[in-house]
C-alpha positions as CSV (number, residue, x, y, z in Angstrom):
1,M,-12.5,-131.1,25.8
2,K,-8.9,-130.1,25.0
3,K,-7.8,-126.9,26.8
4,K,-7.0,-124.1,24.4
5,R,-3.4,-123.1,24.4
6,N,-2.6,-119.6,25.4
7,L,-0.3,-118.1,22.6
8,Y,-0.2,-114.6,24.0
9,P,3.1,-115.2,25.9
10,A,4.7,-116.2,22.6
11,F,3.4,-113.0,21.1
12,V,5.0,-111.0,23.9
13,V,8.3,-112.7,23.3
14,I,8.1,-111.9,19.6
15,I,7.4,-108.2,20.2
16,F,10.1,-107.9,22.8
17,F,12.5,-109.8,20.5
18,L,11.8,-107.2,17.7
19,F,12.2,-104.3,20.1
20,T,15.5,-105.7,21.3
21,L,16.7,-106.4,17.8
22,L,15.9,-103.0,16.4
23,H,16.9,-101.1,19.5
24,Q,20.3,-102.8,19.6
25,T,20.7,-102.2,15.9
26,D,20.3,-98.5,16.6
27,K,22.5,-98.6,19.7
28,L,25.4,-100.6,18.3
29,L,25.3,-99.1,14.8
30,I,27.6,-96.4,16.1
31,G,30.5,-98.9,16.5
32,S,30.5,-99.7,12.8
33,L,30.3,-96.1,11.8
34,Q,33.5,-95.1,13.5
35,L,35.3,-94.1,10.3
36,P,32.6,-91.9,8.6
37,V,31.6,-90.2,11.9
38,S,35.2,-89.6,12.8
39,K,35.8,-88.2,9.3
40,T,32.8,-85.8,9.7
41,F,33.9,-84.4,13.1
42,H,37.7,-85.0,12.7
43,L,38.0,-87.3,15.8
44,N,40.9,-89.2,17.3
45,D,40.5,-92.5,19.3
46,L,40.2,-90.6,22.6
47,Q,37.4,-88.4,21.3
48,W,35.7,-91.3,19.7
49,G,35.8,-93.2,23.0
50,L,34.3,-90.2,24.8
51,I,31.2,-90.3,22.5
52,N,30.4,-93.9,23.6
53,T,31.3,-93.3,27.2
54,G,28.9,-90.3,27.3
55,A,25.9,-92.5,26.3
56,L,27.0,-95.2,28.9
57,I,27.2,-92.6,31.7
58,V,23.7,-91.2,30.9
59,G,22.4,-94.8,30.8
60,T,24.0,-95.6,34.1
61,L,22.3,-92.6,35.8
62,F,18.9,-93.6,34.5
63,Y,19.0,-97.2,35.5
64,P,17.7,-96.6,39.1
65,I,15.0,-94.3,37.8
66,W,13.7,-96.8,35.3
67,G,13.9,-99.6,37.8
68,Y,11.9,-97.8,40.5
69,L,9.3,-96.7,37.9
70,Y,8.9,-100.2,36.5
71,D,8.3,-101.6,40.0
72,R,5.6,-99.0,40.7
73,Y,3.7,-98.5,37.5
74,A,2.6,-100.3,34.3
75,R,5.7,-101.7,32.7
76,P,4.4,-101.8,29.0
77,K,3.5,-98.1,29.1
78,L,7.0,-97.2,30.4
79,L,8.7,-99.4,27.8
80,A,6.7,-97.7,25.1
81,L,7.9,-94.3,26.5
82,A,11.5,-95.6,26.3
83,S,11.0,-96.7,22.7
84,F,9.7,-93.2,21.8
85,I,12.8,-91.6,23.5
86,W,15.0,-94.0,21.5
87,G,13.5,-92.6,18.3
88,A,13.6,-89.0,19.3
89,T,17.2,-88.9,20.5
90,T,18.5,-90.8,17.4
91,W,16.8,-88.3,15.2
92,L,18.6,-85.5,17.1
93,S,21.9,-87.2,16.6
94,S,21.3,-87.2,12.8
95,I,20.9,-83.5,12.4
96,V,23.7,-81.8,14.5
97,H,26.8,-80.4,12.8
98,S,29.4,-80.0,15.5
99,Y,31.3,-82.5,17.7
100,P,30.1,-81.0,21.1
101,A,26.5,-81.2,19.8
102,F,26.9,-84.7,18.6
103,L,28.5,-85.7,21.9
104,G,25.5,-84.3,23.7
105,T,22.8,-85.8,21.5
106,R,24.5,-89.2,21.3
107,S,24.9,-89.2,25.0
108,S,21.2,-88.6,25.4
109,T,20.5,-91.9,23.7
110,G,21.7,-93.5,26.9
111,I,18.3,-92.6,28.5
112,D,16.5,-95.5,26.7
113,D,19.5,-97.8,26.8
114,S,18.8,-98.4,30.5
115,S,15.1,-99.3,30.0
116,Y,15.5,-103.1,29.9
117,P,14.8,-104.1,33.6
118,G,11.1,-103.7,33.1
119,L,11.1,-105.8,30.0
120,Y,12.9,-108.7,31.7
121,S,10.8,-108.5,34.9
122,L,7.6,-108.6,32.9
123,V,8.9,-111.7,31.0
124,A,9.6,-113.3,34.4
125,D,5.9,-113.0,35.2
126,Y,5.0,-114.7,31.9
127,F,7.4,-117.7,32.3
128,T,8.4,-120.0,35.2
129,P,11.9,-120.1,36.7
130,K,12.7,-123.4,35.1
131,I,12.6,-122.0,31.5
132,R,13.5,-118.4,32.1
133,G,17.1,-118.9,31.1
134,K,16.1,-120.1,27.6
135,I,13.6,-117.2,27.2
136,Y,16.2,-114.7,28.2
137,G,18.8,-116.3,26.0
138,L,16.3,-116.1,23.1
139,L,15.6,-112.4,23.7
140,Q,19.3,-111.6,24.2
141,L,20.4,-113.3,21.0
142,A,18.7,-110.3,19.3
143,Q,21.5,-108.1,20.6
144,P,24.3,-109.6,18.4
145,L,21.9,-109.9,15.5
146,G,21.2,-106.2,16.0
147,Y,25.0,-105.5,16.0
148,M,25.3,-107.5,12.7
149,A,22.3,-105.5,11.2
150,G,24.0,-102.3,12.2
151,M,27.3,-103.4,10.7
152,V,25.6,-104.3,7.4
153,L,23.8,-100.9,7.4
154,A,27.1,-99.1,8.2
155,L,29.4,-101.0,5.8
156,L,27.1,-101.7,2.8
157,V,24.3,-99.2,2.9
158,A,25.5,-95.9,4.5
159,D,27.8,-94.9,1.6
160,K,25.1,-95.5,-1.0
161,L,22.8,-93.1,0.9
162,N,25.2,-90.2,0.7
163,G,23.3,-87.2,-0.6
164,V,20.1,-89.3,-1.3
165,F,17.9,-87.8,1.4
166,F,18.1,-83.9,1.7
167,H,21.8,-84.1,0.7
168,L,22.6,-85.7,4.1
169,E,25.6,-87.9,4.7
170,G,24.8,-91.6,4.6
171,W,25.3,-92.2,8.3
172,R,22.8,-89.5,9.2
173,T,20.2,-91.0,6.9
174,I,20.7,-94.4,8.7
175,F,20.1,-92.7,12.0
176,L,16.8,-91.2,10.7
177,M,15.7,-94.7,9.6
178,T,16.5,-96.4,12.9
179,G,15.0,-93.6,14.9
180,S,11.7,-94.0,13.0
181,L,11.6,-97.6,13.9
182,G,11.8,-96.6,17.6
183,I,8.6,-94.5,17.2
184,I,6.8,-97.4,15.4
185,M,7.8,-99.9,18.2
186,S,6.6,-97.5,20.9
187,I,3.1,-97.5,19.3
188,I,3.0,-101.4,19.0
189,I,4.1,-101.9,22.6
190,Y,1.7,-99.3,24.0
191,F,-1.3,-100.9,22.5
192,G,-0.2,-104.5,22.2
193,I,1.4,-105.6,25.4
194,K,-0.5,-106.3,28.7
195,D,1.0,-106.1,32.2
196,L,0.7,-109.0,34.6
197,P,0.6,-109.2,38.4
198,R,4.1,-109.3,39.7
199,G,5.1,-112.9,40.7
200,R,2.3,-114.5,38.7
201,S,4.4,-117.3,37.2
202,E,6.2,-118.4,40.4
203,P,5.5,-122.1,41.1
204,E,4.3,-121.4,44.7
205,F,1.3,-119.5,43.2
206,E,0.4,-122.1,40.6
207,G,-3.3,-122.7,40.4
208,M,-4.3,-119.7,42.4
209,A,-7.0,-117.5,40.9
210,E,-5.4,-114.3,42.4
211,V,-1.9,-113.5,43.5
212,G,-2.6,-109.8,44.4
213,Q,-0.9,-106.7,43.1
214,L,2.6,-106.2,44.4
215,R,4.3,-102.8,44.4
216,F,7.8,-101.6,45.1
217,N,8.9,-101.3,48.7
218,W,12.2,-100.2,50.1
219,Q,12.6,-103.0,52.7
220,A,12.3,-105.7,50.1
221,L,14.9,-104.0,47.9
222,K,17.2,-103.6,50.9
223,D,16.8,-107.3,51.8
224,A,17.7,-108.3,48.2
225,L,20.8,-106.1,48.1
226,K,22.0,-107.7,51.4
227,K,22.2,-111.1,49.9
228,K,25.8,-112.2,49.5
229,T,25.2,-113.7,46.0
230,M,24.1,-110.3,44.9
231,W,27.3,-108.8,46.1
232,F,29.4,-111.1,43.9
233,I,27.0,-110.6,40.9
234,F,27.3,-106.9,41.2
235,L,31.1,-107.0,41.3
236,Q,31.4,-109.4,38.4
237,G,29.0,-107.2,36.5
238,F,31.2,-104.2,37.1
239,A,34.1,-106.0,35.5
240,G,32.1,-108.2,33.0
241,V,30.7,-105.4,30.8
242,F,34.1,-103.9,30.1
243,P,34.9,-106.5,27.3
244,W,31.6,-106.1,25.6
245,N,31.9,-102.3,25.3
246,V,35.5,-102.4,24.2
247,I,34.8,-105.0,21.5
248,T,31.6,-103.3,20.4
249,Y,33.2,-99.9,19.9
250,F,36.8,-100.8,18.8
251,F,36.7,-104.2,17.1
252,I,35.6,-103.1,13.7
253,G,38.2,-100.3,13.7
254,Y,40.8,-103.0,14.8
255,L,39.9,-105.2,11.9
256,Q,40.1,-102.4,9.4
257,I,43.3,-100.7,10.6
258,E,45.4,-103.3,12.2
259,R,44.4,-106.5,10.4
260,G,43.8,-104.8,7.0
261,F,40.3,-106.1,6.4
262,D,38.2,-104.4,3.8
263,Q,34.4,-104.2,4.1
264,G,33.8,-107.5,2.4
265,S,36.3,-109.3,4.6
266,I,34.8,-107.8,7.7
267,L,31.3,-109.0,6.8
268,T,32.5,-112.5,5.8
269,T,34.5,-112.7,9.0
270,M,32.0,-111.1,11.5
271,G,28.9,-112.6,9.9
272,P,29.5,-116.2,11.1
273,V,31.0,-115.0,14.4
274,I,28.0,-112.9,15.2
275,I,25.6,-115.7,14.3
276,I,27.5,-118.0,16.7
277,L,27.5,-115.3,19.3
278,S,23.7,-115.1,19.0
279,A,23.4,-118.8,19.4
280,G,25.7,-118.6,22.5
281,Y,23.0,-116.7,24.4
282,F,20.4,-119.4,23.9
283,V,22.9,-122.3,24.4
284,G,24.1,-120.6,27.6
285,G,20.6,-120.0,28.9
286,A,19.5,-123.6,28.0
287,L,22.6,-125.1,29.7
288,G,21.9,-122.9,32.8
289,D,18.2,-124.1,32.9
290,W,19.3,-127.7,32.6
291,L,21.9,-127.5,35.3
292,F,19.7,-125.4,37.5
293,K,17.2,-128.3,37.7
294,K,20.0,-130.5,39.1
295,T,21.6,-127.9,41.4
296,Y,20.8,-124.3,42.3
297,K,24.5,-123.6,41.5
298,G,24.0,-124.5,37.9
299,R,23.6,-121.1,36.4
300,I,26.8,-119.8,38.1
301,L,28.8,-122.8,37.0
302,V,27.8,-122.2,33.4
303,S,28.6,-118.5,33.7
304,S,32.1,-119.1,35.2
305,G,33.0,-121.6,32.4
306,G,31.9,-119.2,29.8
307,V,34.1,-116.3,30.9
308,I,37.3,-118.3,31.2
309,L,36.9,-120.0,27.9
310,G,36.0,-116.7,26.2
311,A,39.2,-115.2,27.6
312,I,41.4,-118.1,26.3
313,F,40.0,-118.1,22.8
314,L,40.0,-114.3,22.4
315,F,43.7,-114.2,23.4
316,L,44.5,-117.0,20.9
317,A,42.5,-115.3,18.1
318,L,44.1,-111.9,18.4
319,K,47.6,-113.5,18.5
320,T,46.9,-115.4,15.3
321,P,49.1,-114.2,12.4
322,L,47.4,-111.7,10.1
323,A,47.7,-114.0,7.0
324,D,46.0,-116.9,8.8
325,K,42.4,-115.7,8.4
326,T,40.8,-119.2,8.7
327,T,42.3,-119.8,12.1
328,F,41.4,-116.3,13.2
329,I,37.7,-116.9,12.2
330,I,37.6,-120.3,14.0
331,L,39.1,-118.9,17.2
332,M,36.8,-115.8,17.1
333,S,33.8,-118.1,16.6
334,L,34.8,-120.1,19.7
335,T,35.2,-116.8,21.6
336,A,31.8,-115.7,20.5
337,L,30.1,-119.0,21.5
338,F,31.2,-118.7,25.2
339,M,31.2,-114.9,25.7
340,P,27.4,-114.7,26.2
341,F,27.0,-117.6,28.6
342,S,26.9,-115.3,31.6
343,S,24.2,-113.0,30.4
344,P,21.0,-115.0,30.6
345,N,22.2,-116.9,33.6
346,V,23.1,-113.8,35.7
347,L,19.8,-112.2,34.8
348,S,17.9,-115.4,35.9
349,T,20.0,-115.6,39.1
350,V,19.0,-112.1,40.0
351,F,15.4,-113.0,39.7
352,D,16.0,-116.4,41.5
353,I,17.0,-114.5,44.7
354,T,14.8,-111.4,44.5
355,L,11.1,-110.9,45.4
356,P,8.8,-110.1,42.4
357,E,8.0,-106.6,43.5
358,V,11.6,-105.3,43.4
359,R,13.0,-107.3,40.5
360,S,13.2,-104.3,38.1
361,S,14.9,-102.3,40.8
362,A,17.3,-105.0,41.7
363,Q,18.3,-105.5,38.1
364,A,18.6,-101.8,37.6
365,V,21.0,-101.6,40.6
366,E,23.0,-104.4,39.0
367,N,23.1,-102.5,35.7
368,F,23.9,-99.2,37.4
369,I,27.0,-100.9,39.0
370,E,27.9,-102.6,35.8
371,N,27.8,-99.4,33.8
372,S,29.5,-97.4,36.4
373,G,32.6,-99.2,35.3
374,A,31.7,-100.0,31.8
375,A,31.0,-96.4,31.0
376,L,34.8,-95.9,31.3
377,A,35.6,-98.8,29.1
378,P,35.6,-97.1,25.7
379,L,37.5,-94.1,27.1
380,L,40.0,-96.4,28.8
381,A,40.5,-98.5,25.7
382,G,40.9,-95.4,23.6
383,A,43.5,-94.0,26.0
384,I,45.4,-97.3,26.0
385,A,45.2,-97.6,22.2
386,L,46.5,-94.0,21.8
387,A,49.3,-94.6,24.3
388,A,50.4,-98.0,23.0
389,G,49.6,-97.3,19.3
390,S,47.7,-100.6,19.2
391,K,44.0,-101.4,19.3
392,Q,44.9,-105.0,19.7
393,F,46.8,-104.3,22.9
394,A,44.0,-102.3,24.3
395,I,41.3,-104.9,23.5
396,L,43.4,-107.8,25.0
397,T,44.4,-105.8,28.1
398,V,40.9,-104.8,29.1
399,C,39.1,-108.0,28.1
400,I,41.5,-110.6,29.6
401,T,41.8,-108.7,32.9
402,A,38.1,-108.3,33.2
403,W,37.2,-111.9,32.5
404,V,39.7,-113.3,34.9
405,L,38.2,-111.1,37.6
406,C,34.7,-112.4,36.7
407,F,35.8,-116.0,37.0
408,L,37.1,-115.4,40.5
409,L,34.0,-113.6,41.6
410,Y,31.8,-116.4,40.2
411,L,33.7,-118.8,42.4
412,G,32.7,-116.6,45.4
413,A,29.1,-116.6,44.4
414,L,29.0,-120.4,44.4
415,F,29.3,-120.5,48.2
416,F,26.0,-118.5,48.7
417,V,23.7,-118.9,45.8
418,E,22.0,-122.1,46.9
419,G,21.1,-120.7,50.3
420,D,19.8,-117.4,48.9
421,I,17.5,-119.2,46.4
422,K,16.1,-121.5,49.1
423,S,15.4,-118.4,51.2
424,L,13.4,-116.8,48.4
425,R,11.4,-119.9,47.7
426,A,10.5,-120.2,51.4
427,Q,9.3,-116.6,51.4
428,L,7.2,-117.2,48.3
429,A,5.7,-120.4,49.8
430,Q,4.8,-118.6,53.0
431,R,3.0,-115.8,50.9
432,A,1.2,-118.4,48.9
433,E,-0.1,-120.2,52.0
434,Q,-1.3,-116.9,53.5
435,K,-3.1,-115.9,50.3
436,K,-4.7,-119.4,50.1
437,A,-5.9,-119.1,53.6
438,I,-7.4,-115.7,52.9
439,Q,-9.1,-116.9,49.8
440,Q,-10.7,-119.9,51.7
441,I,-11.9,-117.6,54.5
442,K,-13.7,-115.1,52.1
443,P,-16.3,-117.7,50.7
444,K,-17.1,-118.7,54.3
445,E,-17.7,-115.1,55.3
446,M,-20.0,-114.6,52.3
447,Q,-22.0,-117.7,53.2
448,E,-22.4,-116.6,56.8
449,S,-23.5,-113.1,55.8
450,L,-26.3,-114.7,53.7
C-alpha cells in the first residue's frame, strides 16, 4: 500500500510565505512613501532617516527577547502575537498627527520586525539540512515581493485614497489596510500552525519515534557563540545589512529626484528588478544546497560570490548615464540577482553549526548584531546625502564599503565552517545513540516487570 504523503509541511510554508509577504509589504511600504509622509510632517533627509533608524533600533533591542522566548515556549503562538503587534502598531502610525508621535509609533513597529527567528527555527524542524537553503530562499523571496507590493500601493493606490476613508490622507489609509492584514494573519497562525519537537528533522534522528522535548539552555548558546564561524557570520552580518537598509529607504527617492523617474518609470524599472531579486533568494539557496552536498564550505562560497558581484554591478548601474535607461535596468537586474545570495545561506549555516534548542536564540543574536549597525544605516546615509547633496554618493559609499568587508569576512569563515559543522553532526549523532539506547531499554524493563 502506498504511503500517504504528508502535505502539512507545504501548508506551513504557504502560511509563512503569506505572513512574510504581507509583513514585509507593511514594513517596507514606508520607503516608497517618503515623499507624501515627508510632505505631511515637513521632513528633510536626516529626519526621514531617523524614522527608519528608530524602528531598526527597537527591532534590535527585541531580537534577544524573541529568540529566548522562541527557544522556551510554543513558537506558533509567539509568532501569532508578533503578527497582532504588527497590526496594532501600524494602526497607531496611521492616526498620529505630529512628527514626534509618528517617530514614536513608527519606531514601535520594530517590535514585530524582529520576530523571524522562531519562524525559521520552526521551519528547520520541518525540513532536513539538505533542502533548507531552498526553503529559506523560497520564504525570503517574499521580502522583495512585499517591497514591490508596497511600492505599487504607495505609487499607484495611495493618492487615489486621499479623503476616501474618514477624510484621511492616502498613505494613512494604506497603513490601516496593512495593519488589518496583520490581525488576520495572527488568527490564522494561532489556530493553523503546529509546533514540532526541536531537532525533529535532523538526519541523525531519522526513523526515531521520539526525539524528546528540547528547551533553551545557556551553556548550549554559549558553546554556539564560541564557534569561530559564528564570529565571522556575526561580523559580516553587521556590515551586510547596511546596503539593504540604505537601498530600501533611499532608492525610490534617488530614482525620483536624481534620475528624474516618474511613477510609471519607477514601476517599469523596479518591477523586473524586484522579480529578479526575488528569484535571487531561491537561486542562491538552491546553489548553496547543491554545493553544500559536495563540501561543507559550499554555502559560504556562494555567499562570498554574491556580495562581490552585487557590489560590482551596483557601482556600474549607478554610474550609468541618466539617458541610458536600458543599461541601467540591465545592471540593476544583475545587482538584484546576486544581492540576496547570502541571506538563505547564512541562515542555513547558523543552523548547520547550532544545536536545535538554541537556534532561535543564536539567530536572534546574529540579528541583534546585524541591526546594531544597520539601525544606523538610514541615518548615516541621510547624513551623507545631506552633506554631499547626492543620494547616489550616499548609496554607493555605504553599499560598496559594506560588501567589500563582507567578502573579506566570508574568506575568514571558510577556514572554520567545515570543522564546526562536523562538530555539530557528531554531537547530534551522540544524542541519537543515547536516545536509541534508552528506547531499547524501556521495552525490556516493561517485559521484566510483567
